[in-house]
C-alpha positions as semicolon CSV with decimal commas, in nm:
position;residue;x (nm);y (nm);z (nm)
1;M;0,195;0,048;2,718
2;K;0,477;0,036;2,977
3;L;0,787;0,228;2,865
4;L;1,094;0,373;3,034
5;F;1,026;0,718;2,888
6;S;0,805;0,873;2,623
7;S;0,752;1,224;2,495
8;W;0,558;1,104;2,189
9;F;0,334;1,384;2,064
10;G;0,399;1,581;2,382
11;D;0,249;1,326;2,621
12;I;0,534;1,302;2,875
13;V;0,568;0,982;3,077
14;D;0,896;0,946;3,267
15;N;0,952;0,614;3,443
16;R;1,329;0,648;3,480
17;G;1,443;0,550;3,827
18;K;1,127;0,347;3,898
19;E;1,077;-0,025;3,929
20;P;0,905;-0,173;3,620
21;S;0,608;-0,271;3,837
22;D;0,559;0,098;3,917
23;Y;0,575;0,226;3,558
24;A;0,298;0,461;3,452
25;D;0,117;0,375;3,130
26;V;0,198;0,554;2,805
27;R;-0,124;0,639;2,624
28;G;-0,174;0,667;2,250
29;I;0,112;0,437;2,148
30;K;0,021;0,111;1,978
31;Q;0,360;-0,051;1,958
32;F;0,732;0,009;1,969
33;P;0,874;-0,343;1,933
34;A;1,200;-0,426;2,107
35;D;1,299;-0,709;1,871
36;F;1,483;-0,555;1,576
37;G;1,578;-0,885;1,413
38;G;1,910;-1,059;1,376
39;G;1,952;-1,102;1,751
40;R;1,940;-0,727;1,804
41;T;1,734;-0,518;2,041
42;A;1,585;-0,175;1,981
43;T;1,609;0,017;2,306
44;A;1,507;0,365;2,188
45;Y;1,331;0,549;1,908
46;M;1,345;0,909;1,793
47;G;1,125;1,067;1,532
48;W;0,872;1,328;1,431
49;G;0,664;1,256;1,744
50;G;0,943;1,280;1,998
51;I;1,145;1,023;2,194
52;V;1,060;0,676;2,322
53;L;1,288;0,474;2,551
54;L;1,209;0,107;2,589
55;S;1,496;-0,002;2,808
56;E;1,865;0,038;2,881
57;P;2,124;0,063;2,731
58;Y;2,074;0,382;2,536
59;D;2,280;0,690;2,461
60;I;2,047;0,983;2,416
61;V;2,321;1,225;2,310
62;E;2,459;0,994;2,045
63;L;2,103;0,919;1,929
64;T;2,029;1,292;1,905
65;Y;2,341;1,351;1,698
66;E;2,265;1,064;1,460
67;Y;1,909;1,187;1,425
68;A;2,031;1,538;1,342
69;R;2,260;1,384;1,078
70;A;1,959;1,205;0,930
71;L;1,762;1,531;0,918
72;Q;2,050;1,703;0,739
73;A;2,082;1,414;0,491
74;S;1,707;1,427;0,426
75;S;1,690;1,803;0,371
76;C;1,600;1,892;0,013
77;A;1,813;2,208;0,053
78;K;1,544;2,428;-0,102
79;C;1,489;2,643;0,205
80;F;1,768;2,807;0,402
81;P;1,648;2,742;0,761
82;C;1,639;2,365;0,717
83;R;1,938;2,332;0,487
84;T;2,170;2,541;0,701
85;G;2,010;2,503;1,043
86;T;2,019;2,123;1,050
87;K;2,386;2,130;0,945
88;V;2,478;2,368;1,225
89;I;2,283;2,153;1,473
90;E;2,468;1,845;1,351
91;D;2,807;2,012;1,389
92;I;2,736;2,138;1,742
93;L;2,618;1,794;1,852
94;L;2,930;1,635;1,706
95;G;3,142;1,874;1,910
96;I;2,955;1,772;2,226
97;L;3,004;1,404;2,146
98;E;3,376;1,453;2,092
99;G;3,426;1,639;2,421
100;R;3,447;1,986;2,267
101;G;3,105;2,106;2,385
102;T;3,013;2,383;2,627
103;A;2,705;2,464;2,832
104;E;2,635;2,755;2,594
105;D;2,599;2,503;2,310
106;L;2,281;2,366;2,467
107;S;2,101;2,701;2,470
108;H;2,228;2,765;2,117
109;L;2,085;2,429;2,005
110;A;1,747;2,509;2,161
111;R;1,728;2,839;1,973
112;L;1,831;2,672;1,648
113;C;1,569;2,399;1,682
114;D;1,297;2,657;1,740
115;S;1,413;2,865;1,443
116;V;1,428;2,568;1,206
117;S;1,082;2,446;1,314
118;S;0,926;2,790;1,281
119;N;1,072;2,890;0,945
120;S;1,109;2,573;0,736
121;K;0,876;2,496;0,448
122;C;0,839;2,117;0,476
123;G;0,811;1,838;0,730
124;I;1,184;1,773;0,769
125;G;1,245;2,120;0,911
126;Q;0,904;2,172;1,070
127;L;0,864;1,839;1,250
128;G;1,218;1,702;1,275
129;P;1,356;1,932;1,548
130;V;1,074;1,841;1,789
131;A;1,262;1,531;1,909
132;L;1,584;1,730;1,942
133;E;1,407;1,984;2,164
134;H;1,271;1,700;2,380
135;A;1,623;1,556;2,419
136;L;1,762;1,889;2,535
137;K;1,473;1,948;2,774
138;Y;1,435;1,607;2,936
139;F;1,792;1,472;2,917
140;A;2,002;1,771;3,015
141;G;2,205;1,555;3,252
142;D;2,314;1,324;2,970
143;F;2,442;1,620;2,770
144;A;2,622;1,756;3,077
145;K;2,813;1,427;3,117
146;Y;2,944;1,456;2,761
147;I;3,036;1,820;2,806
148;S;3,227;1,740;3,127
149;G;3,408;1,450;2,961
150;E;3,250;1,195;3,196
151;R;3,084;1,013;2,908
152;K;3,216;0,878;2,575
153;R;3,037;0,756;2,264
154;S;2,863;0,420;2,288
155;G;2,879;0,321;1,922
156;F;2,531;0,176;1,894
157;Q;2,358;0,130;1,556
158;Y;2,109;0,391;1,437
159;P;1,910;0,274;1,133
160;W;1,669;0,534;1,002
161;K;1,415;0,602;0,732
162;M;1,281;0,917;0,572
163;T;0,920;0,880;0,471
164;A;0,592;1,074;0,475
165;P;0,245;0,987;0,604
166;C;0,126;0,920;0,249
167;T;0,436;0,719;0,156
168;S;0,412;0,514;0,474
169;A;0,057;0,411;0,381
170;C;0,156;0,307;0,028
171;P;0,244;-0,065;-0,001
172;T;0,497;0,020;-0,272
173;G;0,680;0,273;-0,052
174;M;0,652;0,530;-0,329
175;D;0,812;0,872;-0,272
176;I;0,483;1,052;-0,318
177;P;0,584;1,408;-0,218
178;L;0,873;1,398;-0,466
179;Y;0,670;1,284;-0,766
180;I;0,406;1,542;-0,682
181;E;0,667;1,814;-0,656
182;Y;0,799;1,727;-1,002
183;I;0,448;1,782;-1,140
184;K;0,421;2,114;-0,955
185;D;0,752;2,219;-1,113
186;G;0,631;2,129;-1,463
187;N;0,842;1,814;-1,494
188;P;0,605;1,519;-1,561
189;A;0,894;1,305;-1,687
190;G;1,075;1,341;-1,356
191;S;0,752;1,254;-1,179
192;L;0,701;0,935;-1,380
193;S;1,064;0,835;-1,330
194;T;1,015;0,866;-0,954
195;I;0,692;0,664;-0,969
196;R;0,863;0,390;-1,168
197;E;1,121;0,347;-0,895
198;A;0,838;0,203;-0,684
199;S;0,595;0,071;-0,944
200;P;0,587;0,023;-1,321
201;M;0,206;0,044;-1,321
202;A;0,136;0,418;-1,307
203;C;-0,137;0,382;-1,570
204;S;-0,335;0,113;-1,388
205;L;-0,275;0,238;-1,035
206;G;-0,348;0,595;-1,142
207;R;-0,689;0,478;-1,258
208;A;-0,791;0,196;-1,025
209;C;-0,591;0,221;-0,702
210;F;-0,799;0,273;-0,389
211;H;-0,530;0,514;-0,269
212;P;-0,463;0,438;0,097
213;C;-0,214;0,724;0,067
214;E;-0,498;0,975;0,047
215;N;-0,640;0,846;0,374
216;N;-0,301;0,938;0,527
217;C;-0,269;1,275;0,358
218;R;-0,187;1,542;0,615
219;R;-0,345;1,804;0,389
220;A;-0,681;1,660;0,503
221;N;-0,612;1,821;0,843
222;V;-0,622;2,157;0,665
223;D;-0,895;2,115;0,402
224;Q;-0,900;1,816;0,162
225;P;-0,649;1,540;0,086
226;L;-0,450;1,568;-0,234
227;A;-0,563;1,377;-0,544
228;I;-0,249;1,164;-0,517
229;C;-0,382;0,881;-0,731
230;K;-0,498;1,102;-1,016
231;L;-0,167;1,289;-1,022
232;K;0,003;0,954;-1,075
233;R;-0,223;0,896;-1,374
234;F;-0,136;1,241;-1,509
235;A;0,235;1,159;-1,509
236;W;0,171;0,844;-1,713
237;D;-0,081;1,010;-1,946
238;Y;0,157;1,294;-2,021
239;E;0,415;1,051;-2,158
240;D;0,159;0,821;-2,320
241;L;-0,044;1,086;-2,503
242;R;0,270;1,238;-2,651
243;D;0,409;0,901;-2,757
244;A;0,730;1,001;-2,582
245;E;1,032;0,775;-2,590
246;K;1,027;0,563;-2,279
247;P;1,339;0,482;-2,075
248;A;1,531;0,189;-2,220
249;N;1,691;-0,092;-2,022
250;P;2,071;-0,073;-2,053
251;N;2,103;-0,407;-1,869
252;K;1,866;-0,601;-2,093
253;H;1,952;-0,975;-2,082
254;K;2,303;-0,911;-1,951
255;R;2,268;-1,189;-1,695
256;P;2,231;-1,556;-1,786
257;E;2,005;-1,654;-1,493
258;K;1,642;-1,723;-1,577
259;V;1,344;-1,645;-1,354
260;A;0,992;-1,783;-1,401
261;M;0,682;-1,587;-1,300
262;I;0,352;-1,773;-1,273
263;G;0,057;-1,557;-1,370
264;A;0,071;-1,229;-1,559
265;G;-0,106;-1,020;-1,300
266;I;0,020;-0,702;-1,141
267;A;0,240;-0,874;-0,878
268;S;0,431;-1,072;-1,142
269;L;0,452;-0,774;-1,378
270;A;0,600;-0,558;-1,101
271;A;0,852;-0,822;-0,995
272;A;0,946;-0,891;-1,359
273;Y;1,003;-0,519;-1,421
274;Y;1,264;-0,486;-1,147
275;L;1,441;-0,813;-1,227
276;A;1,455;-0,734;-1,598
277;N;1,606;-0,394;-1,523
278;K;1,881;-0,575;-1,333
279;G;1,957;-0,781;-1,643
280;Y;1,786;-1,109;-1,552
281;R;1,593;-1,311;-1,809
282;V;1,232;-1,319;-1,694
283;T;0,956;-1,531;-1,844
284;I;0,594;-1,497;-1,730
285;F;0,366;-1,797;-1,782
286;E;-0,001;-1,703;-1,817
287;K;-0,293;-1,944;-1,863
288;L;-0,513;-1,688;-2,039
289;A;-0,459;-1,536;-2,381
290;R;-0,398;-1,186;-2,239
291;S;-0,193;-1,045;-1,952
292;G;-0,291;-0,808;-1,675
293;G;-0,459;-1,043;-1,430
294;A;-0,740;-0,880;-1,232
295;I;-0,685;-0,547;-1,410
296;R;-0,766;-0,719;-1,740
297;T;-1,044;-0,947;-1,624
298;G;-1,200;-0,781;-1,321
299;I;-1,175;-0,404;-1,359
300;P;-1,425;-0,268;-1,612
301;H;-1,319;-0,087;-1,927
302;Y;-1,473;0,240;-1,806
303;R;-1,210;0,243;-1,528
304;V;-0,904;0,092;-1,701
305;P;-0,936;0,066;-2,081
306;N;-0,778;-0,242;-2,237
307;E;-0,582;-0,028;-2,481
308;A;-0,413;0,169;-2,202
309;L;-0,331;-0,150;-2,015
310;D;-0,184;-0,300;-2,333
311;R;0,054;-0,007;-2,372
312;E;0,158;-0,027;-2,007
313;I;0,240;-0,397;-2,032
314;A;0,412;-0,351;-2,369
315;Y;0,663;-0,120;-2,200
316;I;0,746;-0,386;-1,940
317;V;0,792;-0,642;-2,219
318;S;1,022;-0,403;-2,406
319;L;1,262;-0,412;-2,110
320;G;1,332;-0,779;-2,169
321;V;1,034;-0,963;-2,018
322;E;0,883;-1,252;-2,213
323;I;0,519;-1,357;-2,163
324;K;0,406;-1,703;-2,271
325;Y;0,029;-1,737;-2,300
326;G;-0,195;-2,041;-2,276
327;V;0,035;-2,209;-2,022
328;H;-0,154;-2,356;-1,726
329;F;0,092;-2,402;-1,441
330;G;0,048;-2,735;-1,271
331;K;-0,050;-2,894;-1,601
332;D;0,149;-2,757;-1,894
333;E;0,445;-2,661;-1,675
334;T;0,541;-2,767;-1,323
335;F;0,803;-2,684;-1,065
336;K;1,011;-2,974;-1,194
337;S;0,979;-2,889;-1,563
338;L;1,078;-2,527;-1,505
339;R;1,376;-2,623;-1,293
340;D;1,478;-2,877;-1,558
341;K;1,472;-2,590;-1,811
342;G;1,718;-2,391;-1,602
343;Y;1,494;-2,150;-1,415
344;K;1,673;-2,053;-1,093
345;V;1,368;-1,895;-0,924
346;I;0,992;-1,946;-0,949
347;F;0,763;-1,663;-0,839
348;L;0,397;-1,747;-0,776
349;G;0,177;-1,455;-0,872
350;T;-0,148;-1,634;-0,942
351;G;-0,458;-1,439;-0,849
352;G;-0,791;-1,497;-0,681
353;D;-1,014;-1,615;-0,963
354;L;-1,249;-1,854;-0,779
355;S;-1,576;-1,703;-0,658
356;K;-1,687;-1,761;-0,301
357;K;-2,023;-1,923;-0,247
358;M;-2,319;-1,721;-0,119
359;G;-2,451;-2,019;0,075
360;A;-2,794;-1,986;-0,085
361;D;-2,991;-2,287;-0,204
362;G;-2,982;-2,328;-0,580
363;E;-2,668;-2,128;-0,658
364;D;-2,506;-2,439;-0,812
365;A;-2,811;-2,541;-1,012
366;G;-2,693;-2,378;-1,335
367;Y;-2,993;-2,147;-1,370
368;D;-3,000;-1,908;-1,664
369;G;-2,929;-1,561;-1,524
370;F;-2,703;-1,659;-1,235
371;Y;-2,343;-1,535;-1,253
372;N;-2,037;-1,523;-1,035
373;G;-1,907;-1,168;-1,014
374;I;-1,552;-1,222;-1,134
375;D;-1,667;-1,453;-1,416
376;I;-1,918;-1,207;-1,558
377;L;-1,678;-0,915;-1,531
378;K;-1,421;-1,118;-1,725
379;Q;-1,681;-1,207;-1,987
380;V;-1,773;-0,842;-2,038
381;K;-1,418;-0,700;-2,025
382;I;-1,256;-0,953;-2,256
383;G;-1,564;-0,993;-2,474
384;T;-1,558;-1,375;-2,487
385;D;-1,937;-1,415;-2,511
386;P;-2,219;-1,165;-2,549
387;V;-2,407;-1,103;-2,223
388;P;-2,783;-1,159;-2,259
389;K;-3,008;-0,861;-2,193
390;R;-3,125;-0,862;-1,832
391;K;-3,407;-0,643;-1,701
392;R;-3,364;-0,654;-1,324
393;V;-3,027;-0,751;-1,176
394;L;-2,953;-0,822;-0,810
395;V;-2,586;-0,793;-0,712
396;V;-2,518;-0,969;-0,381
397;G;-2,225;-0,817;-0,192
398;G;-2,089;-0,481;-0,081
399;G;-1,727;-0,477;-0,193
400;N;-1,556;-0,325;-0,492
401;T;-1,629;-0,626;-0,712
402;A;-1,998;-0,579;-0,636
403;M;-1,967;-0,212;-0,736
404;D;-1,798;-0,306;-1,063
405;C;-2,070;-0,561;-1,142
406;A;-2,348;-0,316;-1,061
407;R;-2,203;-0,031;-1,265
408;T;-2,129;-0,269;-1,554
409;F;-2,488;-0,391;-1,577
410;R;-2,620;-0,035;-1,559
411;R;-2,421;0,024;-1,875
412;L;-2,579;-0,285;-2,026
413;G;-2,921;-0,125;-1,971
414;S;-3,038;-0,316;-1,665
415;E;-3,210;-0,200;-1,351
416;V;-2,957;-0,288;-1,081
417;I;-3,002;-0,339;-0,707
418;I;-2,719;-0,417;-0,467
419;V;-2,830;-0,656;-0,193
420;Y;-2,617;-0,630;0,121
421;R;-2,662;-0,799;0,458
422;R;-2,539;-0,508;0,667
423;T;-2,615;-0,135;0,652
424;E;-2,459;0,126;0,428
425;K;-2,224;0,225;0,710
426;E;-2,058;-0,119;0,696
427;L;-2,011;-0,128;0,317
428;P;-1,648;-0,231;0,254
429;A;-1,640;-0,077;-0,094
430;D;-1,449;0,240;-0,161
431;P;-1,679;0,537;-0,081
432;H;-1,604;0,687;-0,423
433;E;-1,733;0,370;-0,592
434;V;-2,049;0,378;-0,381
435;Y;-2,109;0,742;-0,472
436;E;-2,051;0,679;-0,843
437;S;-2,283;0,377;-0,843
438;K;-2,565;0,580;-0,693
439;E;-2,502;0,863;-0,936
440;E;-2,539;0,612;-1,219
441;G;-2,871;0,484;-1,089
442;V;-2,774;0,176;-0,889
443;Q;-3,021;0,105;-0,606
444;Y;-2,948;-0,052;-0,266
445;M;-3,132;-0,292;-0,037
446;F;-2,962;-0,319;0,302
447;L;-3,001;-0,575;0,580
448;E;-3,091;-0,849;0,334
449;A;-2,929;-1,197;0,342
450;P;-2,989;-1,438;0,049
451;T;-3,124;-1,781;0,141
452;K;-3,253;-1,932;-0,184
453;I;-3,241;-1,878;-0,560
454;I;-3,589;-1,878;-0,709
455;A;-3,626;-2,004;-1,067
456;Q;-3,895;-2,100;-1,313
457;N;-3,827;-2,330;-1,608
458;G;-3,454;-2,309;-1,539
459;K;-3,447;-1,928;-1,541
460;I;-3,394;-1,691;-1,250
461;S;-3,714;-1,528;-1,127
462;G;-3,613;-1,396;-0,787
463;L;-3,402;-1,418;-0,473
464;E;-3,540;-1,526;-0,139
465;C;-3,387;-1,323;0,144
466;Q;-3,414;-1,283;0,518
467;T;-3,430;-0,944;0,682
468;M;-3,132;-0,890;0,912
469;E;-3,057;-0,678;1,215
470;L;-2,713;-0,587;1,345
471;G;-2,573;-0,749;1,657
472;E;-2,231;-0,727;1,818
473;P;-1,914;-0,660;1,609
474;D;-1,745;-0,962;1,451
475;A;-1,375;-1,024;1,379
476;S;-1,379;-0,762;1,101
477;G;-1,494;-0,495;1,345
478;R;-1,830;-0,462;1,172
479;R;-2,152;-0,544;1,356
480;R;-2,259;-0,900;1,290
481;P;-2,587;-0,938;1,099
482;V;-2,849;-1,154;1,273
483;A;-3,153;-1,296;1,095
484;V;-3,501;-1,182;1,196
485;K;-3,715;-1,493;1,239
486;G;-4,003;-1,529;0,996
487;S;-3,883;-1,245;0,772
488;E;-3,828;-1,448;0,453
489;H;-3,941;-1,272;0,137
490;V;-3,867;-1,281;-0,237
491;I;-3,708;-0,999;-0,437
492;P;-3,808;-1,036;-0,805
493;A;-3,525;-1,043;-1,060
494;D;-3,421;-1,217;-1,382
495;C;-3,048;-1,205;-1,297
496;I;-2,848;-1,261;-0,979
497;I;-2,475;-1,191;-0,946
498;S;-2,281;-1,333;-0,652
499;A;-2,003;-1,088;-0,567
500;I;-1,916;-1,167;-0,208
501;G;-1,547;-1,244;-0,256
502;Q;-1,286;-1,459;-0,424
503;D;-1,057;-1,748;-0,340
504;C;-0,726;-1,856;-0,490
505;D;-0,677;-2,176;-0,687
506;I;-0,341;-2,317;-0,574
507;F;-0,388;-2,678;-0,685
508;Y;-0,038;-2,662;-0,833
509;L;0,115;-2,663;-0,485
510;K;0,027;-3,031;-0,447
511;E;0,339;-3,106;-0,650
512;D;0,566;-2,981;-0,371
513;P;0,452;-3,071;-0,017
514;N;0,744;-2,871;0,125
515;I;0,559;-2,550;0,042
516;K;0,329;-2,503;0,340
517;I;-0,028;-2,383;0,301
518;T;-0,236;-2,166;0,536
519;K;-0,584;-2,261;0,651
520;W;-0,712;-2,023;0,382
521;D;-0,526;-2,220;0,112
522;N;-0,255;-1,963;0,054
523;P;0,116;-2,050;0,029
524;V;0,308;-1,970;0,346
525;V;0,583;-1,715;0,284
526;H;0,795;-1,492;0,504
527;P;0,589;-1,174;0,554
528;D;0,879;-0,946;0,464
529;T;1,090;-1,140;0,211
530;L;0,802;-1,338;0,053
531;Q;1,026;-1,646;0,030
532;S;0,861;-1,983;0,092
533;D;1,010;-2,275;0,282
534;V;1,142;-2,393;-0,055
535;A;1,436;-2,160;-0,114
536;D;1,386;-2,098;-0,487
537;V;1,009;-2,036;-0,461
538;F;0,869;-1,692;-0,380
539;A;0,510;-1,570;-0,392
540;G;0,317;-1,245;-0,375
541;G;-0,012;-1,078;-0,449
542;D;-0,355;-1,229;-0,411
543;C;-0,235;-1,588;-0,385
544;V;-0,059;-1,489;-0,060
545;T;-0,290;-1,226;0,089
546;G;-0,619;-1,335;-0,060
547;P;-0,788;-1,087;-0,293
548;L;-0,693;-0,741;-0,171
549;T;-0,582;-0,440;-0,375
550;L;-0,376;-0,371;-0,684
551;V;-0,132;-0,156;-0,492
552;M;-0,076;-0,425;-0,230
553;A;0,003;-0,678;-0,505
554;T;0,237;-0,427;-0,670
555;G;0,419;-0,363;-0,344
556;Q;0,462;-0,735;-0,285
557;G;0,595;-0,778;-0,638
558;R;0,858;-0,513;-0,571
559;R;0,953;-0,660;-0,233
560;A;0,972;-1,011;-0,381
561;A;1,203;-0,886;-0,657
562;Q;1,440;-0,746;-0,394
563;S;1,449;-1,084;-0,220
564;I;1,492;-1,274;-0,546
565;L;1,790;-1,055;-0,632
566;Q;1,952;-1,145;-0,299
567;F;1,888;-1,514;-0,365
568;L;2,032;-1,501;-0,716
569;E;2,339;-1,317;-0,591
570;G;2,399;-1,580;-0,322
571;K;2,321;-1,344;-0,036
572;T;2,111;-1,404;0,273
573;V;1,751;-1,325;0,190
574;A;1,647;-1,063;0,443
575;I;1,504;-0,715;0,459
576;S;1,733;-0,420;0,524
577;D;1,746;-0,222;0,845
578;E;1,590;0,069;0,658
579;Q;1,296;-0,155;0,566
580;R;1,268;-0,264;0,928
581;V;1,234;0,100;1,031
582;E;0,987;0,151;0,747
583;N;0,773;-0,133;0,880
584;L;0,798;0,011;1,227
585;I;0,684;0,357;1,118
586;A;0,387;0,200;0,938
587;A;0,298;0,007;1,254
588;I;0,329;0,315;1,476
589;G;0,124;0,523;1,236
590;A;0,282;0,813;1,053
591;Y;-0,039;1,013;1,029
592;D;-0,237;1,168;1,312
593;K;-0,579;1,276;1,193
594;K;-0,622;1,478;1,515
595;E;-0,310;1,687;1,458
596;K;-0,370;2,059;1,439
597;V;-0,180;2,188;1,136
598;S;-0,116;2,562;1,149
599;M;-0,185;2,644;0,787
600;P;-0,475;2,835;0,629
601;G;-0,723;2,608;0,450
602;G;-0,971;2,660;0,170
603;W;-0,751;2,552;-0,122
604;K;-0,999;2,342;-0,315
605;R;-0,901;2,002;-0,453
606;Q;-0,911;1,988;-0,832
607;D;-1,217;1,804;-0,963
608;M;-1,143;1,530;-1,214
609;P;-1,303;1,604;-1,555
610;I;-1,543;1,329;-1,661
611;I;-1,748;1,240;-1,969
612;S;-2,111;1,341;-2,007
613;H;-2,373;1,162;-1,800
614;D;-2,530;1,002;-2,108
615;L;-2,199;0,853;-2,219
616;K;-2,119;0,755;-1,865
617;V;-2,433;0,545;-1,817
618;N;-2,485;0,420;-2,171
619;S;-2,135;0,322;-2,280
620;F;-1,811;0,173;-2,155
621;E;-1,611;0,484;-2,241
622;E;-1,355;0,574;-1,977
623;V;-1,537;0,791;-1,725
624;E;-1,248;1,003;-1,603
625;L;-1,072;1,213;-1,863
626;G;-0,759;1,301;-1,667
627;Y;-0,612;1,634;-1,560
628;S;-0,478;1,898;-1,792
629;Q;-0,125;2,008;-1,707
630;T;-0,260;2,329;-1,555
631;Q;-0,499;2,134;-1,333
632;A;-0,229;1,887;-1,233
633;M;0,018;2,162;-1,143
634;E;-0,248;2,343;-0,941
635;E;-0,337;2,026;-0,750
636;A;0,028;1,933;-0,695
637;A;0,096;2,276;-0,546
638;R;-0,133;2,184;-0,255
639;C;0,123;1,929;-0,129
640;M;0,283;2,027;0,201
641;R;0,586;1,793;0,166
642;C;0,517;1,627;0,500
643;Y;0,842;1,431;0,516
644;I;0,935;1,276;0,850
645;V;1,234;1,081;0,979
646;G;1,219;0,783;1,213
647;M;1,526;0,631;1,381
648;A;1,592;0,337;1,612
649;S;1,875;0,285;1,857
650;V;1,982;-0,076;1,815
651;T;2,214;-0,285;2,027
652;S;2,335;-0,640;1,985
653;K;2,358;-0,896;2,264
654;E;2,727;-0,821;2,285
655;S;2,684;-0,442;2,312
656;G;2,862;-0,257;2,586
657;E;2,714;-0,030;2,846
658;G;2,497;0,261;2,759
659;K;2,243;0,481;2,922
């Protein structure tokens, strides 16, 4: 990447004074976009990794001061070096900006930065001063101009965001270090309150989230990542098991405006939670007889029990949310009928409940023993119809739905084999799910691609497959499977489950042609605000992204609620500058798995207690029992509070000079 200057992670590239055609490349940086939105340009960035200059104008001294202010504002004030040191740094930099600085101030600042970095207990103090040190070292001339009075403040904008590697990876933007610290301090209520600022679904996410946060946990550079997901569950369990009084909604129904949510899945429930807490009257329309969406119908009871989900949703309802069941949007209600009834906003939160086709001959023949993955999981979880006893079950697919199907049928007493067309290395399922499936006796057949369903007298008897070999990587980055000629063979079975993916049913969009549709049959919405081309229609979750994760749908529900609030208040629907910086930090990458963290390792991650193996394989009892408070506090104490601050220097087209 060609940049004016970069000291990011100590890799110094200085192109100042050169022609752009002569710029040296900056390695290890994916992107630092110049377009900051609203006709504004980002010319510089400062953060935990150092300094990046994209172009002129910039004011490195003013940027350094504003960044020091952000560090001081972010300090938790629990350790003296950070609390006091960042304040002194801020004050000295202000003096330099105002023409009261001296040359001695620069050496004083360098000593302070080193002291704060060396003696602070969390990321703000340890990592924050790095960029300040780079400014002093590589831009001494800029500071000298301020000290001599030659230069005055530029008055650029400096939006910033405090986050952490784990928080940056979480689609909800949850303040993970803070809720973990509350647990460490013996305050589960404070932890749950923090979690609920970002998501009302601590129960479900604490049990079934695939925790991208843990893949960004800096503790992994020392020993093992924190059990972030399971600590979230602990905070919810602590309140739930004690039947504690939950926070009430002081704004319940204080506003007259009505909002309609379509589908009672996690995206709608999250959006409804935030809007209800602001006093709006929210009604969710659900075609099934129960709410919860994919959590209810697609995640087995042994992972998220129905009873726990019921209590979680009941709390959201208690805040002023109404759920109407048996209402099929597009038939029983439409865009027009809801608008005629006074609904000011319609949020589309319908899920992905159509199974993708395997492409094998006979899959539409209606053979006894052939199931679509999401349909059979729904049948088992809700208990609509008994599932016939099956001896040998083949589950086609390698994702999390395939894992759920396989582990479900092991509990129903079947021999289960997962059939996957790539190798184990390419399995897209969560590694924990793969491990658990094997532990429960699920078998695997890799490099097998289904070609034909084999049946006798209308009943499944086997699956014809071709042996595959891996070729070049495809668009997903995984090596493309290629059929081996003449390798057709039959795998005997009396049941086949297709679990290769889901699609979204958005037939209801035919009513309004102004809502554009992608080539994947998803409504087109703004990627940040989630507003469609029809101003009063927003959408989020699986119907927008395609079937992804619970936490992604939750994050989109929260973001959509923020946009809906702006719309209802007559404001321009747009993300904030802080959210723009948040997106930027996520794009840059807040976690460096190669970073050497100077901290002794060996602090073992707390194992999650589970039920006995017999119960685990022969029943649908919840497998994980949850942490005790002692275990949770011990695990929470492993958190290193890896907070970081990122800041942009932003100029408008009308901005004055700066350098």
